Residue frames as qw, qx, qy, qz and C-alpha x, y, z in Angstrom:
[[0.027, 0.886, 0.460, 0.047, 0.01, -0.05, -0.07],
 [0.364, -0.757, 0.088, 0.535, 2.85, 2.32, 0.78],
 [0.393, -0.065, 0.618, 0.678, 4.37, 1.77, -2.66],
 [0.182, 0.623, 0.675, 0.350, 1.05, 2.65, -4.27],
 [0.142, -0.944, -0.221, 0.201, 0.73, 5.97, -2.38],
 [0.348, -0.583, 0.355, 0.643, 4.27, 6.89, -3.28],
 [0.381, 0.196, 0.692, 0.581, 3.65, 6.04, -6.93],
 [0.084, 0.823, 0.532, 0.177, 0.49, 8.16, -7.06],
 [0.279, -0.857, -0.057, 0.429, 2.23, 10.94, -5.31],
 [0.401, -0.314, 0.504, 0.698, 5.11, 10.89, -7.91],
 [0.254, 0.476, 0.703, 0.463, 2.63, 10.75, -10.79],
 [0.084, -0.897, -0.431, 0.056, 0.69, 13.78, -9.31],
 [0.324, -0.741, 0.176, 0.561, 3.85, 15.82, -8.82],
 [0.368, -0.094, 0.617, 0.689, 5.21, 15.17, -12.27],
 [0.175, 0.579, 0.678, 0.419, 1.82, 15.93, -13.95],
 [0.181, -0.756, -0.357, 0.517, 1.42, 19.20, -11.88],
 [0.123, -0.522, 0.290, 0.793, 3.37, 21.25, -14.52],
 [0.182, 0.159, 0.798, 0.552, 1.50, 19.69, -17.48],
 [0.101, 0.731, 0.659, -0.147, -1.84, 21.45, -16.72],
 [0.161, -0.074, 0.196, 0.965, -2.77, 24.45, -18.75],
 [0.411, 0.609, 0.404, -0.545, -5.75, 26.68, -19.74],
 [0.363, 0.156, 0.644, 0.655, -6.84, 26.65, -23.32],
 [0.328, 0.634, 0.245, -0.656, -8.53, 29.37, -25.18],
 [0.413, 0.276, 0.708, 0.502, -9.96, 28.82, -28.76],
 [0.205, 0.767, 0.237, -0.560, -11.00, 31.46, -31.13],
 [0.628, 0.621, 0.340, 0.323, -10.98, 32.81, -34.62],
 [0.486, -0.268, 0.066, 0.829, -8.21, 35.24, -35.58],
 [0.218, 0.912, 0.323, -0.127, -9.33, 38.70, -36.12],
 [0.232, 0.916, -0.321, 0.058, -5.85, 40.19, -36.30],
 [0.900, -0.245, 0.110, 0.344, -2.32, 38.83, -36.38],
 [0.159, 0.924, -0.346, 0.040, 0.82, 40.89, -36.29],
 [0.951, 0.052, -0.165, 0.256, 3.72, 38.59, -36.86],
 [0.368, 0.580, -0.330, 0.648, 6.27, 41.31, -36.16],
 [0.309, -0.520, 0.390, -0.694, 4.94, 42.07, -32.70],
 [0.317, -0.014, -0.946, 0.067, 3.79, 38.38, -32.29],
 [0.340, 0.154, 0.536, -0.757, 0.34, 39.31, -31.16],
 [0.163, -0.271, -0.873, -0.371, -2.80, 37.29, -32.03],
 [0.376, 0.099, 0.377, -0.841, -6.28, 38.91, -31.38],
 [0.121, 0.308, 0.942, 0.058, -9.39, 36.77, -31.51],
 [0.139, -0.539, -0.521, -0.646, -12.85, 38.00, -32.85],
 [0.498, -0.725, -0.475, 0.020, -13.98, 38.34, -29.22],
 [0.017, -0.940, 0.141, -0.312, -11.24, 40.90, -28.54],
 [0.815, -0.508, 0.232, 0.158, -8.99, 38.65, -26.56],
 [0.456, 0.794, -0.390, 0.104, -5.31, 39.34, -27.35],
 [0.877, -0.372, 0.179, 0.244, -2.17, 37.19, -26.72],
 [0.217, 0.858, -0.463, -0.031, 1.28, 38.26, -27.10],
 [0.997, 0.018, -0.061, 0.054, 3.36, 35.13, -27.91],
 [0.425, -0.779, 0.397, 0.236, 6.89, 34.89, -26.45],
 [0.366, 0.700, -0.563, -0.243, 9.86, 34.46, -28.72],
 [0.111, -0.335, 0.934, -0.063, 10.46, 30.95, -27.41],
 [0.582, 0.308, 0.682, -0.318, 7.00, 29.74, -28.40],
 [0.178, -0.008, 0.701, 0.691, 6.54, 28.62, -31.97],
 [0.528, 0.475, 0.223, -0.668, 3.71, 30.14, -34.09],
 [0.625, 0.217, 0.695, 0.283, 2.54, 27.85, -36.88],
 [0.136, -0.154, 0.414, 0.887, 2.95, 29.43, -40.32],
 [0.073, -0.487, -0.764, -0.418, -0.80, 28.78, -41.02],
 [0.129, -0.601, -0.471, 0.632, -1.80, 31.40, -38.32],
 [0.091, 0.184, 0.368, 0.907, -3.91, 33.99, -40.35],
 [0.417, 0.107, 0.164, -0.888, -6.98, 36.17, -40.15],
 [0.741, 0.075, -0.248, -0.620, -10.03, 33.88, -40.15],
 [0.561, 0.179, -0.803, 0.095, -8.30, 30.79, -38.92],
 [0.777, -0.546, -0.128, -0.287, -9.39, 28.85, -35.89],
 [0.408, 0.475, -0.628, 0.462, -6.57, 28.75, -33.25],
 [0.777, -0.567, -0.273, -0.007, -6.10, 27.26, -29.85],
 [0.218, 0.685, -0.418, 0.556, -3.78, 28.95, -27.40],
 [0.783, -0.405, -0.448, 0.148, -2.61, 27.22, -24.22],
 [0.012, -0.760, 0.305, -0.574, -1.60, 29.37, -21.35],
 [0.288, 0.129, -0.808, 0.498, -0.24, 28.63, -17.92],
 [0.407, -0.584, -0.688, -0.142, -2.92, 27.77, -15.44],
 [0.428, -0.614, -0.369, 0.551, -1.63, 30.25, -12.89],
 [0.081, -0.596, 0.089, 0.794, -0.97, 33.06, -15.27],
 [0.627, 0.567, 0.533, -0.033, -3.13, 33.43, -18.36],
 [0.217, 0.925, -0.176, -0.257, -0.84, 35.94, -19.78],
 [0.200, -0.569, 0.759, 0.246, 1.99, 33.37, -20.28],
 [0.869, 0.337, -0.134, -0.338, 1.40, 31.40, -23.58],
 [0.609, -0.380, 0.687, 0.115, 2.78, 28.02, -23.78],
 [0.370, 0.052, 0.784, 0.496, 1.61, 26.75, -27.25],
 [0.459, 0.460, -0.014, -0.760, -0.26, 28.06, -30.28],
 [0.333, 0.081, 0.896, 0.282, -1.98, 25.51, -32.57],
 [0.392, 0.169, -0.320, -0.846, -4.11, 25.91, -35.68],
 [0.596, 0.147, 0.673, -0.412, -7.40, 23.98, -35.47],
 [0.148, 0.110, 0.826, 0.532, -8.43, 21.85, -38.47],
 [0.417, 0.184, 0.077, -0.887, -11.52, 23.21, -40.12]]
């Protein structure tokens, strides 16, 4: 039983950093130079230099942006959703 508890604790600890909040939307504006994506609902995200932006990101595309669960201003990933 003790081994099971330790194993569950280890999995919980390791998975803790994997959680993120996800926002989906349709791109209203995209400024590649400043790395800002704005959705049709007015929500904007500034993408850090260390996060890849798919070349398919464009106005009218459906995009998912994953952010840190503790700080929604920290973007972790940008993905273009299939239509």
